[in-house]
KOLKOLFI-964469 format. One record per atom (N, C-alpha, C): x, y negated, z negated; atom name. Coordinates in Angstrom, 3 decimals, always signed. Atoms other than C-alpha are relative to their C-alpha. Layout:
REM residues N
NODE          u          v          w   name
NODE          X          Y          Z     CA
...
***
This chain:
REM residues 168
NODE          u          v          w   name
NODE     -0.714     -0.973     +0.658      N
NODE    +53.286   -231.285    -76.224     CA
NODE     +0.855     +0.594     +0.994      C
NODE     -1.060     -0.637     -0.845      N
NODE    +56.413   -229.951    -74.698     CA
NODE     +0.208     +1.376     -0.622      C
NODE     -0.365     -1.429     +0.304      N
NODE    +56.775   -226.200    -74.615     CA
NODE     +1.297     +0.503     +0.573      C
NODE     -1.608     -0.688     -0.662      N
NODE    +60.492   -224.631    -74.348     CA
NODE     -0.325     +1.619     +0.342      C
NODE     +0.418     -1.433     -0.551      N
NODE    +59.766   -221.520    -72.176     CA
NODE     +1.356     +0.562     +0.365      C
NODE     -1.355     -0.467     -0.378      N
NODE    +63.615   -220.729    -71.719     CA
NODE     -0.122     +1.529     -0.402      C
NODE     +0.042     -1.679     +0.599      N
NODE    +63.211   -217.428    -73.681     CA
NODE     -0.737     +0.910     +0.642      C
NODE     +1.037     -1.010     -0.847      N
NODE    +60.216   -216.215    -71.750     CA
NODE     +0.597     +0.023     +1.388      C
NODE     -0.562     -0.295     -1.298      N
NODE    +61.769   -216.907    -68.285     CA
NODE     +1.502     +0.856     -0.108      C
NODE     -1.155     -0.675     -0.123      N
NODE    +65.067   -215.476    -69.326     CA
NODE     -0.092     +1.586     -0.622      C
NODE     +0.363     -1.538     +0.346      N
NODE    +63.344   -212.276    -70.688     CA
NODE     +0.446     +0.375     -1.231      C
NODE     -0.262     -0.364     +1.016      N
NODE    +64.507   -212.730    -74.011     CA
NODE     -1.264     +0.116     -1.119      C
NODE     +1.301     -0.006     +0.470      N
NODE    +60.865   -212.995    -75.068     CA
NODE     -1.030     +0.523     +0.690      C
NODE     +1.005     -0.651     -0.914      N
NODE    +58.008   -211.150    -73.662     CA
NODE     -1.235     -1.082     +0.125      C
NODE     +1.251     +0.763     -0.072      N
NODE    +55.379   -213.736    -74.719     CA
NODE     +0.158     -1.249     -1.146      C
NODE     +0.075     +0.954     +0.826      N
NODE    +54.963   -217.030    -76.506     CA
NODE     -1.436     -0.777     -0.190      C
NODE     +1.324     +0.510     -0.050      N
NODE    +51.666   -217.795    -78.136     CA
NODE     -0.011     -1.335     -0.367      C
NODE     +0.149     +1.340     +0.207      N
NODE    +50.345   -221.222    -78.507     CA
NODE     -1.541     -0.280     -0.769      C
NODE     +1.230     +0.275     +0.632      N
NODE    +47.579   -222.827    -80.711     CA
NODE     +0.273     -1.562     -0.340      C
NODE     -0.340     +1.363     +0.046      N
NODE    +47.560   -226.543    -80.585     CA
NODE     -0.975     -0.890     +0.217      C
NODE     +1.339     +1.014     -0.383      N
NODE    +45.236   -229.761    -80.538     CA
NODE     +0.820     -1.017     +0.749      C
NODE     -0.585     +1.225     -0.888      N
NODE    +45.929   -232.332    -77.849     CA
NODE     -1.054     -0.974     -0.031      C
NODE     +0.828     +1.145     +0.059      N
NODE    +44.620   -235.779    -78.072     CA
NODE     -0.007     -0.864     +1.437      C
NODE     +0.349     +0.557     -1.262      N
NODE    +42.863   -236.999    -74.936     CA
NODE     -0.994     -1.284     -0.212      C
NODE     +1.105     +1.174     +0.216      N
NODE    +40.818   -239.977    -76.567     CA
NODE     +0.114     -1.133     +0.775      C
NODE     -0.372     +1.189     -0.913      N
NODE    +42.507   -242.450    -74.253     CA
NODE     -0.289     +0.440     +1.444      C
NODE     +0.053     -0.489     -1.194      N
NODE    +41.588   -240.628    -71.120     CA
NODE     -1.158     -0.525     +0.528      C
NODE     +1.162     +0.483     -0.609      N
NODE    +39.061   -242.502    -69.138     CA
NODE     -0.555     +0.845     +1.330      C
NODE     +0.620     -0.716     -1.136      N
NODE    +36.846   -240.353    -66.788     CA
NODE     -1.421     -0.481     +0.147      C
NODE     +1.304     +0.682     -0.498      N
NODE    +33.760   -241.855    -64.828     CA
NODE     -0.536     -0.967     -0.895      C
NODE     +0.244     +1.258     +0.804      N
NODE    +33.780   -244.841    -66.883     CA
NODE     -0.445     +0.359     -1.545      C
NODE     +0.056     -0.449     +1.426      N
NODE    +33.602   -242.900    -70.312     CA
NODE     +1.354     +0.699     -0.643      C
NODE     -0.845     -0.518     +0.731      N
NODE    +35.930   -241.716    -72.820     CA
NODE     -0.455     +1.431     -0.577      C
NODE     +0.534     -1.318     +0.435      N
NODE    +34.623   -238.009    -73.025     CA
NODE     +0.707     +0.814     -1.127      C
NODE     -0.748     -0.866     +0.902      N
NODE    +37.232   -236.557    -75.302     CA
NODE     +0.162     -0.615     -1.140      C
NODE     -0.158     +0.593     +1.138      N
NODE    +36.819   -238.037    -78.506     CA
NODE     +0.747     +0.611     -1.126      C
NODE     -0.591     -0.723     +1.046      N
NODE    +37.772   -235.187    -80.763     CA
NODE     +1.258     +0.729     +0.876      C
NODE     -1.502     -0.858     -0.831      N
NODE    +41.318   -233.080    -79.933     CA
NODE     -0.532     +1.048     +0.726      C
NODE     +0.204     -1.142     -0.614      N
NODE    +41.139   -230.667    -77.491     CA
NODE     +0.676     +1.208     -0.631      C
NODE     -0.471     -1.189     +0.582      N
NODE    +41.968   -227.173    -78.995     CA
NODE     +0.667     +0.872     +0.913      C
NODE     -0.373     -0.676     -1.162      N
NODE    +44.194   -225.246    -76.556     CA
NODE     +0.614     +1.511     -0.829      C
NODE     -0.380     -1.334     +0.554      N
NODE    +44.702   -221.297    -77.653     CA
NODE     +0.405     +0.869     +1.153      C
NODE     -0.484     -1.030     -1.084      N
NODE    +46.685   -218.769    -75.496     CA
NODE     +1.280     +0.498     -0.328      C
NODE     -1.507     -0.323     -0.019      N
NODE    +50.053   -217.659    -74.490     CA
NODE     +0.773     -0.007     +1.402      C
NODE     -0.780     -0.096     -1.127      N
NODE    +52.688   -217.946    -71.997     CA
NODE     +0.710     +1.476     -0.259      C
NODE     -0.729     -1.412     +0.241      N
NODE    +53.913   -214.356    -71.111     CA
NODE     +0.536     +0.238     +1.411      C
NODE     -0.919     -0.499     -1.209      N
NODE    +56.349   -212.563    -68.754     CA
NODE     -0.541     +1.258     +0.178      C
NODE     +0.342     -1.622     -0.396      N
NODE    +55.267   -209.259    -66.844     CA
NODE     +0.420     -0.048     +1.445      C
NODE     -0.533     -0.417     -1.158      N
NODE    +57.117   -207.786    -63.962     CA
NODE     +0.692     -1.263     +0.692      C
NODE     -0.533     +0.877     -0.288      N
NODE    +59.010   -210.993    -63.580     CA
NODE     -0.806     -1.376     +0.473      C
NODE     +0.668     +1.274     -0.131      N
NODE    +56.049   -213.348    -63.241     CA
NODE     -0.332     -0.584     -1.284      C
NODE     +0.530     +1.104     +1.333      N
NODE    +55.402   -216.133    -66.073     CA
NODE     -1.347     -0.450     +0.178      C
NODE     +1.545     +0.778     -0.165      N
NODE    +51.779   -216.917    -66.507     CA
NODE     -0.339     -0.558     -1.478      C
NODE     +0.493     +0.653     +1.157      N
NODE    +50.096   -219.256    -68.814     CA
NODE     -1.518     +0.425     -0.025      C
NODE     +1.359     -0.531     -0.072      N
NODE    +46.705   -217.855    -69.805     CA
NODE     -0.485     -0.739     -1.735      C
NODE     +0.528     +0.833     +1.281      N
NODE    +44.715   -220.173    -72.519     CA
NODE     -1.489     -0.284     +0.302      C
NODE     +1.414     +0.673     +0.043      N
NODE    +41.313   -221.551    -73.301     CA
NODE     +0.013     -1.291     -0.803      C
NODE     +0.204     +1.384     +0.440      N
NODE    +40.614   -225.210    -73.928     CA
NODE     -1.486     -0.069     -0.652      C
NODE     +1.343     -0.026     +0.747      N
NODE    +37.904   -225.607    -76.634     CA
NODE     -0.099     -1.670     -0.402      C
NODE     +0.199     +1.476     +0.333      N
NODE    +36.474   -229.268    -76.900     CA
NODE     -1.671     -0.312     -0.028      C
NODE     +1.327     +0.809     +0.089      N
NODE    +33.331   -231.580    -77.372     CA
NODE     +0.021     -0.887     +1.198      C
NODE     -0.208     +1.099     -1.195      N
NODE    +32.621   -233.389    -74.054     CA
NODE     -1.476     -0.806     -0.286      C
NODE     +1.289     +0.986     +0.290      N
NODE    +30.609   -236.552    -74.743     CA
NODE     -0.044     -1.099     +1.043      C
NODE     +0.078     +0.853     -1.065      N
NODE    +29.168   -238.791    -72.139     CA
NODE     -1.422     -0.587     -0.165      C
NODE     +1.285     +0.536     -0.154      N
NODE    +26.081   -240.744    -71.176     CA
NODE     -0.819     +0.827     +1.044      C
NODE     +0.651     -0.319     -0.992      N
NODE    +23.268   -239.336    -69.154     CA
NODE     -0.292     -0.692     +1.170      C
NODE     -0.166     +0.829     -1.208      N
NODE    +23.421   -240.209    -65.680     CA
NODE     -1.466     -0.540     +0.494      C
NODE     +1.336     +0.512     -0.246      N
NODE    +19.556   -240.856    -65.438     CA
NODE     -0.528     -0.808     -0.984      C
NODE     +0.699     +0.903     +0.983      N
NODE    +18.604   -242.157    -68.839     CA
NODE     +0.842     -0.735     -0.888      C
NODE     -0.990     +0.549     +0.825      N
NODE    +21.802   -243.287    -70.446     CA
NODE     +0.015     +0.566     -1.350      C
NODE     +0.012     -0.490     +1.183      N
NODE    +21.029   -241.254    -73.552     CA
NODE     +1.438     +0.818     -0.060      C
NODE     -1.478     -0.463     +0.329      N
NODE    +24.351   -239.658    -75.472     CA
NODE     -0.313     +1.382     +0.272      C
NODE     -0.180     -1.635     -0.368      N
NODE    +25.146   -236.183    -74.148     CA
NODE     +1.221     +0.454     -0.685      C
NODE     -1.204     -0.540     +0.376      N
NODE    +27.419   -233.991    -76.116     CA
NODE     -0.016     +1.463     +0.036      C
NODE     +0.041     -1.660     -0.440      N
NODE    +28.354   -230.340    -74.986     CA
NODE     +1.319     +0.541     -0.637      C
NODE     -1.305     -0.785     +0.330      N
NODE    +30.770   -227.929    -76.590     CA
NODE     +0.097     +0.982     +1.066      C
NODE     -0.147     -0.650     -1.278      N
NODE    +32.608   -226.477    -73.767     CA
NODE     +1.287     +0.732     -0.318      C
NODE     -1.337     -0.850     +0.054      N
NODE    +35.457   -223.684    -73.242     CA
NODE     +0.332     +0.069     +1.313      C
NODE     -0.407     -0.230     -1.430      N
NODE    +37.381   -223.801    -70.247     CA
NODE     +1.132     +0.854     -0.034      C
NODE     -1.069     -0.754     +0.022      N
NODE    +39.752   -221.118    -69.210     CA
NODE     +1.232     -0.762     +0.909      C
NODE     -1.377     +0.509     -0.492      N
NODE    +43.407   -222.172    -68.301     CA
NODE     +0.891     +0.850     +0.549      C
NODE     -0.860     -1.114     -0.282      N
NODE    +45.416   -219.903    -66.202     CA
NODE     +0.802     -0.530     +1.320      C
NODE     -0.979     +0.565     -0.988      N
NODE    +48.588   -220.849    -64.073     CA
NODE     +1.276     +0.981     -0.003      C
NODE     -1.347     -0.866     -0.097      N
NODE    +51.607   -218.884    -62.782     CA
NODE     +1.133     -1.212     -0.046      C
NODE     -0.807     +0.810     +0.346      N
NODE    +54.701   -220.823    -63.888     CA
NODE     +1.315     +0.395     +0.764      C
NODE     -1.236     -0.214     -0.804      N
NODE    +57.952   -221.199    -61.807     CA
NODE     +1.079     -0.928     -0.336      C
NODE     -1.044     +1.021     +0.118      N
NODE    +61.292   -222.702    -62.234     CA
NODE     +0.631     -0.776     +1.201      C
NODE     +0.030     +0.643     -1.412      N
NODE    +61.514   -223.445    -58.464     CA
NODE     -0.709     +0.689     +0.904      C
NODE     +0.678     -0.616     -1.159      N
NODE    +59.912   -222.869    -55.252     CA
NODE     +0.421     -0.893     +1.333      C
NODE     -0.388     +0.421     -1.594      N
NODE    +60.504   -223.676    -51.432     CA
NODE     -0.836     -0.951     +0.501      C
NODE     +0.843     +0.915     -0.630      N
NODE    +57.589   -225.468    -50.587     CA
NODE     -0.859     -0.840     -0.825      C
NODE     +0.680     +0.810     +1.118      N
NODE    +55.768   -228.503    -51.885     CA
NODE     -1.607     +0.136     +0.210      C
NODE     +1.266     -0.300     -0.442      N
NODE    +52.568   -227.155    -50.118     CA
NODE     -0.640     +1.046     -1.168      C
NODE     +0.424     -1.131     +0.764      N
NODE    +52.266   -224.373    -52.811     CA
NODE     -0.552     -0.564     -1.269      C
NODE     +0.632     +0.356     +1.152      N
NODE    +49.782   -225.598    -55.422     CA
NODE     -0.539     +0.899     -1.137      C
NODE     +0.224     -0.979     +0.958      N
NODE    +49.112   -222.350    -57.132     CA
NODE     +0.991     +0.159     -0.852      C
NODE     -1.363     -0.263     +0.906      N
NODE    +52.549   -222.256    -58.608     CA
NODE     +0.049     -1.490     -0.883      C
NODE     -0.390     +1.066     +0.704      N
NODE    +53.318   -224.801    -61.389     CA
NODE     +1.440     +0.086     -0.458      C
NODE     -1.433     +0.060     +0.208      N
NODE    +56.790   -226.000    -61.443     CA
NODE     +0.266     -0.357     -1.401      C
NODE     -0.600     +0.412     +1.328      N
NODE    +58.656   -226.070    -64.847     CA
NODE     +1.488     -0.022     +0.241      C
NODE     -1.202     +0.209     +0.075      N
NODE    +61.551   -227.926    -64.935     CA
NODE     +0.952     +0.178     -1.161      C
NODE     -0.968     +0.007     +1.180      N
NODE    +64.546   -227.220    -67.228     CA
NODE     -0.651     +0.889     -1.037      C
NODE     +0.922     -0.986     +0.760      N
NODE    +62.231   -224.365    -68.637     CA
NODE     -0.877     -0.735     -1.205      C
NODE     +0.738     +0.882     +0.799      N
NODE    +60.211   -227.169    -70.208     CA
NODE     -1.399     -0.243     +0.671      C
NODE     +1.181     +0.324     -0.768      N
NODE    +56.499   -227.471    -69.539     CA
NODE     -0.722     -1.054     -1.016      C
NODE     +0.701     +0.843     +0.653      N
NODE    +54.536   -230.576    -70.558     CA
NODE     -1.310     +0.521     -0.006      C
NODE     +1.390     -0.600     +0.202      N
NODE    +51.256   -229.046    -71.753     CA
NODE     -1.196     -0.957     +0.225      C
NODE     +0.932     +0.796     -0.162      N
NODE    +49.403   -232.116    -71.837     CA
NODE     -0.486     -0.441     +1.298      C
NODE     +0.237     +0.662     -1.275      N
NODE    +49.671   -233.155    -68.232     CA
NODE     -0.891     +1.466     +0.770      C
NODE     +0.689     -1.204     -0.400      N
NODE    +48.564   -229.337    -67.434     CA
NODE     -1.633     +0.119     -0.097      C
NODE     +1.198     -0.226     +0.558      N
NODE    +45.465   -229.294    -69.470     CA
NODE     -0.803     -1.183     +0.530      C
NODE     +0.764     +1.007     -0.617      N
NODE    +44.422   -232.722    -68.416     CA
NODE     -0.562     +0.184     +1.409      C
NODE     +0.197     -0.109     -1.387      N
NODE    +44.415   -231.797    -64.805     CA
NODE     -1.491     +1.035     -0.055      C
NODE     +1.058     -1.263     -0.021      N
NODE    +42.262   -228.480    -65.663     CA
NODE     -1.302     -0.659     -0.691      C
NODE     +1.160     +0.579     +0.744      N
NODE    +39.861   -230.632    -68.015     CA
NODE     -0.825     -0.939     +1.356      C
NODE     +0.882     +0.822     -1.026      N
NODE    +38.880   -233.165    -65.158     CA
NODE     -0.426     +1.000     +0.933      C
NODE     +0.386     -1.120     -1.066      N
NODE    +38.629   -230.357    -62.561     CA
NODE     -1.231     +0.530     -0.691      C
NODE     +1.098     -0.902     +0.497      N
NODE    +36.199   -228.413    -64.966     CA
NODE     -1.010     -0.721     -0.510      C
NODE     +1.086     +1.059     +0.558      N
NODE    +34.044   -231.210    -66.620     CA
NODE     -1.089     -0.052     +1.093      C
NODE     +0.996     +0.081     -1.068      N
NODE    +30.700   -231.507    -64.829     CA
NODE     +0.028     -1.573     +0.686      C
NODE     +0.076     +1.212     -0.471      N
NODE    +30.479   -234.425    -62.256     CA
NODE     -1.318     -0.732     -0.068      C
NODE     +1.475     +0.570     +0.103      N
NODE    +26.654   -235.031    -62.848     CA
NODE     -0.113     +0.343     -1.523      C
NODE     +0.086     -0.029     +1.244      N
NODE    +25.891   -235.605    -66.387     CA
NODE     -1.439     -0.222     -0.341      C
NODE     +1.529     +0.315     +0.390      N
NODE    +22.163   -235.005    -67.670     CA
NODE     -0.377     +0.555     -1.178      C
NODE     +0.218     -0.554     +1.074      N
NODE    +20.775   -234.706    -71.061     CA
NODE     -0.770     +1.276     -0.028      C
NODE     +0.854     -1.184     -0.208      N
NODE    +18.342   -232.066    -69.921     CA
NODE     -0.178     +0.256     +1.483      C
NODE     +0.249     -0.156     -1.286      N
NODE    +17.546   -230.581    -66.472     CA
NODE     -1.153     -0.831     +0.305      C
NODE     +1.102     +0.755     -0.499      N
NODE    +14.163   -232.401    -66.192     CA
NODE     -0.011     -1.336     -0.501      C
NODE     +0.025     +1.348     +0.381      N
NODE    +15.388   -235.679    -67.223     CA
NODE     -0.475     -0.972     +0.832      C
NODE     +0.781     +0.820     -0.830      N
NODE    +12.871   -238.291    -65.833     CA
NODE     +0.743     -1.412     +0.176      C
NODE     -0.753     +1.386     -0.321      N
NODE    +15.396   -241.325    -66.109     CA
NODE     -0.787     -1.210     -0.712      C
NODE     +0.606     +1.450     +0.212      N
NODE    +14.589   -245.045    -66.328     CA
NODE     -1.092     -0.291     +0.810      C
NODE     +0.809     +0.614     -1.199      N
NODE    +11.738   -246.698    -64.705     CA
NODE     +0.652     -0.947     +0.586      C
NODE     -0.804     +1.173     -0.764      N
NODE    +13.435   -248.848    -61.971     CA
NODE     -0.603     -1.388     -0.258      C
NODE     +0.544     +1.237     +0.318      N
NODE    +10.917   -251.684    -62.958     CA
NODE     +0.165     -0.545     -1.279      C
NODE     -0.025     +0.483     +1.445      N
NODE    +10.687   -252.082    -66.581     CA
NODE     +1.316     +0.601     -0.947      C
NODE     -1.334     -0.532     +0.590      N
NODE    +13.911   -249.884    -67.575     CA
NODE     -0.417     +1.010     -1.247      C
NODE     +0.415     -0.655     +1.264      N
NODE    +11.703   -247.793    -70.191     CA
NODE     +0.493     +1.576     +0.181      C
NODE     -0.175     -1.520     +0.113      N
NODE    +13.071   -244.296    -70.954     CA
NODE     -1.228     +0.790     +0.389      C
NODE     +1.096     -0.850     -0.295      N
NODE    +10.458   -242.027    -69.268     CA
NODE     -0.055     +1.303     -0.558      C
NODE     +0.177     -1.258     +0.748      N
NODE    +11.384   -239.116    -71.311     CA
NODE     -0.625     -0.096     -1.218      C
NODE     +0.667     +0.355     +1.515      N
NODE    +10.209   -240.896    -74.449     CA
NODE     -1.146     -0.792     +0.026      C
NODE     +1.179     +0.786     -0.153      N
NODE     +7.620   -243.231    -73.248     CA
NODE     -0.647     +0.133     +1.610      C
NODE     +0.560     +0.532     -1.392      N
NODE     +5.289   -244.127    -70.453     CA
NODE     -0.034     -1.462     +0.226      C
NODE     +0.010     +1.388     -0.266      N
NODE     +5.123   -247.379    -68.629     CA
NODE     -1.132     -0.267     +0.856      C
NODE     +1.141     +0.678     -0.581      N
NODE     +2.261   -249.627    -67.042     CA
NODE     +0.454     -0.374     +1.274      C
NODE     -0.643     +0.375     -1.264      N
NODE     +4.309   -250.074    -63.849     CA
NODE     -0.593     +0.710     +1.107      C
NODE     +0.612     -0.566     -1.061      N
NODE     +2.765   -249.481    -60.645     CA
NODE     +0.985     +0.979     +0.793      C
NODE     -0.634     -0.863     -0.729      N
NODE     +3.906   -246.484    -58.984     CA
NODE     +0.091     -0.012     +1.495      C
NODE     -0.001     +0.280     -1.556      N
NODE     +2.856   -247.377    -55.428     CA
NODE     +0.565     -1.085     +0.520      C
NODE     -0.687     +0.954     -0.522      N
NODE     +5.017   -250.374    -55.275     CA
NODE     +1.075     +0.407     +1.239      C
NODE     -0.926     -0.326     -1.300      N
NODE     +6.920   -250.215    -51.927     CA
NODE     +1.060     -1.296     +0.036      C
NODE     -1.149     +0.671     -0.273      N
NODE    +10.366   -251.470    -51.532     CA
NODE     -0.145     -1.064     +1.191      C
NODE     +0.116     +1.186     -0.860      N
NODE    +10.521   -254.927    -49.650     CA
NODE     +0.647     +0.739     +1.522      C
NODE     -0.973     -0.558     -1.225      N
NODE    +13.091   -253.060    -47.133     CA
NODE     -0.853     +0.842     +0.885      C
NODE     +0.874     -1.165     -0.564      N
NODE    +10.364   -250.512    -46.322     CA
NODE     -1.405     -0.358     +0.407      C
NODE     +1.478     +0.633     -0.176      N
NODE     +7.264   -252.717    -45.710     CA
NODE     -0.095     +0.104     +1.418      C
NODE     +0.162     -0.229     -1.402      N
NODE     +7.809   -252.650    -41.883     CA
NODE     -0.526     +1.461     +0.185      C
NODE     +0.358     -1.257     -0.183      N
NODE     +7.433   -248.759    -42.081     CA
NODE     -1.525     +0.204     -0.377      C
NODE     +1.388     -0.131     +0.440      N
NODE     +4.284   -249.251    -44.050     CA
NODE     -1.009     -0.593     +1.142      C
NODE     +0.687     +0.554     -1.144      N
NODE     +2.995   -251.490    -41.314     CA
NODE     -0.217     +0.906     +1.008      C
NODE     +0.212     -0.882     -1.305      N
NODE     +3.781   -248.843    -38.581     CA
NODE     -0.900     +1.154     -0.417      C
NODE     +0.702     -1.211     +0.229      N
NODE     +2.114   -246.149    -40.564     CA
NODE     -1.545     -0.454     -0.086      C
NODE     +1.492     +0.439     -0.022      N
NODE     -1.248   -248.341    -41.067     CA
NODE     -0.372     -0.157     +1.576      C
NODE     -0.059     +0.186     -1.274      N
NODE     -0.849   -249.211    -37.258     CA
NODE     -0.476     +1.316     +0.715      C
NODE     +0.006     -1.351     -0.611      N
NODE     -0.726   -245.497    -36.419     CA
NODE     -1.467     +0.641     -0.395      C
NODE     +1.325     -0.675     +0.510      N
NODE     -3.949   -244.749    -38.488     CA
NODE     -1.219     -0.740     +0.671      C
NODE     +1.046     +0.489     -0.744      N
NODE     -5.932   -247.229    -36.639     CA
NODE     -0.402     +0.182     +1.415      C
***
């Protein structure tokens, strides 16, 4: 979505409200497509004391797989979006300011960046998720398995031998 902010930057309007739905269903993040439903963005772009700010909230359902047990996870999320907008700046190092060329702001690009920064990097179906059994693959949240829990990884057998020699 392209926002024309010329009237706000030139002082002809004090604010420009926005309420839109953005489609990020093709956005791949961590091997998933977590934004199946449209992301609703509500807020405004306003000018006060010569500073133009975008203040909004993105409302969406974040869908992914649990990192431990692979069950589906679906979370309702609301993230704040706040940026200071400028039509020019002197330094490329200033990441706090968002450059708006020709008074036009591509809202999709800005919201996409904020979504990726705000969504969790670790996805769990619940805090105490027990995951999958590394031997048989059973979901340990729903079933128990008969696998031996004292089985030693072959790479660590030498450590077990050292431990046994210390005991003797």
